[in-house]
N, C-alpha and C positions, 0 to 999 in steps of 0.2 A: 272404238279404242278401248272401251272398258274390256270387250271380249278380245280381242287381238293383244291388248297388254299381257293377257294371263300365258302367252306363248314366251313371254321372256323369263319364266321361272320354271324349265322343265325340271329341277330336281327337288321342287319344293314338297315335301311331305303333306298328305291330307290332314286337314284340320277336321276335328270332332265337331258334328253339328251339321245343320242343315246346308250351310254354304258350302261344306267340306263336300257332302252329299252331291249336291248341284254340280260342283267344278269337276271333281273326279269320276263320278258314276254317271257314265253318259252311254246313249246307244251305241251300238256297236257302229265302227268305222266302215263307211261305203268305199274300199279301197279301189273300187272301177272308177272312181272320180279323177284318181290320180293318173292320168293318161300323159302321152306325149306334149298335149297342150298345156297342162299344168307345169310340167318340167322344164318347157320352154320359156313360160312366164316366170317362174322362178329363177332360172338362168338370166335370163334378161333384166330382173330386178337386182341380181346380184351385180351383173355387170354394171349396171347403171350406178348403183352405191358404192361399189368398189373403184371404178373409174372417176366418178365425180369427188368421193372423198380423198384418194389420194392424189388428185390433181390438184384439189384445193389447199393441199398443204405441202405441194410442190417446194416452195420457198423454204419450208423449215428442213426438208429433206436435203435439199440442195447444201445448206448450212451443216447439217450433220453428216454428210458425206465429207465434205472439206475437213471438218473435225477430225473424221477418222482417219482419213488419207493424208492429211499433213497437220498433227496435232503441236508440232513446233512452231506453226505459222498461224495456226488459229488457236489459240491459247487463251481467250478471254471468255469463253463461254458461248452459248446460244445468242444473246443479245450483242455482245462484241463482236459476234461472227457474222450476224446481220450487217453491222456498220462496216465491217471489214470489207466484205464483199461488195457491198454497195459503193464505197468509198473509191476501191480499187477498180472496179468492173461496171459499176452503174446498176440501176435496178434490175434491169432486164436480165442480168445474170441469174438472178433469183428464180428465173422461170428455165434455166437450161435443163433438158431433158423432160420438160413436160410432154412431149409428143409420146415419147417411150412409156412414161409412166401412165399416161391417161390409156393410152391402147394396151400398154402390158397389163394394167391392173383391171381393165375392163373385162379382157379375156380371162384373166385369174379368177375374177368376182364371177362369171359365167359358169366356169367349172367348179368354184369351190361352192357357192350358195345352192346351185343346181344340184351339184352331185350330192352335198349333204341332204337335201329334200330326198334324192332319189335313193340313197343308200339307207336313210332312217325308215322310209317308207316300206322299202322293200323288206328290210330286217323285220319290221313289226308285221307286215302281212305274211312272212313265213313264219315267225316265231308264235303269233298270236297276240292279241292286244293284252293279255294278262302278264304273260311272260316280258313282252315289250316294254309294259309300265314298270315291271320290277327291275328291268335291267337297263332302263332308258339311258343310265350316265354311261354306262358301256357302249350303247349304241351310239350315242352323241359322239363319243371320243372315237370310236371306229370310222364313223361316218366322216367325221372331220378331218382325220388322216388320209382315209382312203381318197376323200375329193382334193385334199390339198397336195397329195402326190401328184394327182393326173394335171391340175392347174399349174403346178411348178413346171411341168414340161413345157407349157406353153410360155409361161411367165418369164423363163431362164434368160431366154435371148434378148428380151425386151429389156430386162434389167441389165444385162450386159451392157447394151447399147447405151441406156442411161448412165450409168457409171462411167463409163468411159468419156461419154460427151461432159461430164460434170467434172471429171479428174482432168480432162484434156479438152476446154473449150473450144481451141482450134482444130480439133480431129476432124470434124466434118461440119457441115452448114446444116444438115436435115437428119431426121432419124433414118431415112432410106440411104443416106450418104453414110451415115456412120455404121451400119449393117452393111453395105456392100464393101466397105473399106476393112472392116475387121474381119468378113467371110476371105477378102484377098489375102490380107497379110497373114491372118492365123488360121484360117480353117473354120470349119462349123464347130468342131468339138473343143478347140481351146479359146477361139473366138467367142463362142456363144454358150458353153457349156463347162468352162472353168469352174464357175461358182455353181453348179449345179447340186454338190454336195452341201456347200454351207447355207445353201437356198432352203433345202429339205430341212437341215436342221434348224433353219429359224422359223421358216414358215409351218411346219408341221407342230412343232410344241406350241407356238403362238396360238395356231388356229383351234387346237385342241384346248388350250388354256382358255382361249377368250370366251369360249361356248361355255366350259365348265364354272370358270369364275363368274361371268355376267350372271349365271343361273343363281349360283350361292349367294352372291352381293344382291340380288333381288329379292331372293326369299328372305334375306336377313332383314332387309328394309321393309319388306312387308309384315313379317314377325314382330319388329321394334315398333311398330304402329298397332300391332293387333288386328290387321284388316288383312283381307284378300283382296286380289286386283277388282273382283266383281262388286266389292263395297266402296271401292275409291272412284273418284271422278276422272275425266280423260287428262285434266292438267296434272293431276297427282301421279296416275299411271305413267303419263310420258315422263313426268320427272325423276319417277323410279328407274325406268329404262334407260335414259339418259345417264343418270347417275351410277347406275349399275355397269353401264358400259364404259364408262370412264374410269372405273376401278379394275374392270378386266382387261383394258386396253393399257393400262400402266404395269399391272402385274405380268400380262403377255409379253410385254416390251422388255420387261427386266428378263424373263427366263429366255428369250430369244435373241438378247442382245450382242452376246460374244460371237453367235453365227454371222449376225448382221454385219458387223465390225470386219469378221474374216471375209465375207461377201464383197464387201467395198473393197477390200485391200486385194485380194486374187484377181478382181478383176482391173486392177490399176496396171498398165504396162510394165513389165519387167519385174514386177513384186514376184517375192518368192523363188527367184532364179529360173530356170530353164528345164526343170524336171518333169515328173507327173504333177498332175493334178493334186493328190495325196500328199507328194513330197513338197510342193510348193505351200500347201497348208500348213503342213509341220514347220516349215522354215519361217512363215510369216509369224505362226505362233510363237516361235523361240525368239524372233526378233522384236515382237511387240510387247510380249510378257501378257501372262494370263490376267494380271489385274488391269491393265491397261485394255485388253480385249474386252473386258467386261463394262469396263467404265467410260472410255473414249466416246464422247457424243451420246451419253445415256441420257443426260436431262432433255436434250431437245429431242430425241426418240420418244421419251415419255409423253412429251407434249404432244406430239405429232401423232402417235400410236392411241393414246388415251382420248384425244379429240376424233379421230377417224373412226374408232372403234364405236363409240356412241351413236355418231352420225349414221354409221353404216345400218345399225339395228334399225333406226328411226324409217330411213330412206327405204330399205327393203320392204318391211312392212307396208309402208306408204304406197309405194308403188305396186305390190302385190293386191292391195286392195283397190287401187286404181284400174288395173288389168281385171278384177273381178275374180281374182283367186284366193281363196281362204287358206291360209298356211297350214300345214297339218301341225297336230301337237300330240302329244301322248296323254292318255287318260286312262283310268281303271274302269273297264265295261262293266255293265251290270250284269 
């Protein structure tokens, strides 16, 4: 845990002294060990951590989506929203869309975490370790953006099914049923990809901010203690990882929330009229208002994203270690 915790501070500046030398000046990386098996393990770990965490916070997501779609009805905040849903529809209503959520985010996590590992390792190998170390922030941001774009191509149809089932619980009895009816009534593009623009605007900034902010937050925490991860115990390192993950999740949620609200609304039947997807998005923005677009359901989303982001980092590294894989991290070569 001491060694792996250092992976959570990719942006930390080297400290002067023996600890800094041991931490950043290492022997050259053997890139040949990062083969198809490694990328498969990292993709699997990503799928598990995203599928599990998003599935676990599904009840919060249900309430958040209801607040976004029907703010006049669900206007008592997150706790009030929970009570309202349970009193009107029963506790099982909080699991609406669980199947689409778990499957969709497993696939998304597979491509996102696996893709980030693939892109950053390939970039480091192409640039050389010295340049990669000097430009690691840009590599992380670029790798996150590229991986998230690919992941969203696969996530978008399942997210459309989840939102439709939450907004209209009687639409179909199962995930395959929702997908089949959407395709029959609206076609592939309108049914499954109406929210592709909003999901890109939501997920790409979120993913980029998640990695950058988490690294900076962890760096600040270690700096305030005057210690490096190597000088801390397992419990303290885990606490820093989880704490910085919460901070990253909240910041990322705030940055990506307007697009998340737009995504929820554009996937609601009849929302924004019958024009093109960009026109519908503009109509929804005008009808809702920019302020409400940025604030409806924000509290619930901060709770949800802050929790799952922290857990994702911990689960990903745990699964990687269980599979016998050592996560790649940047360092200054000797």
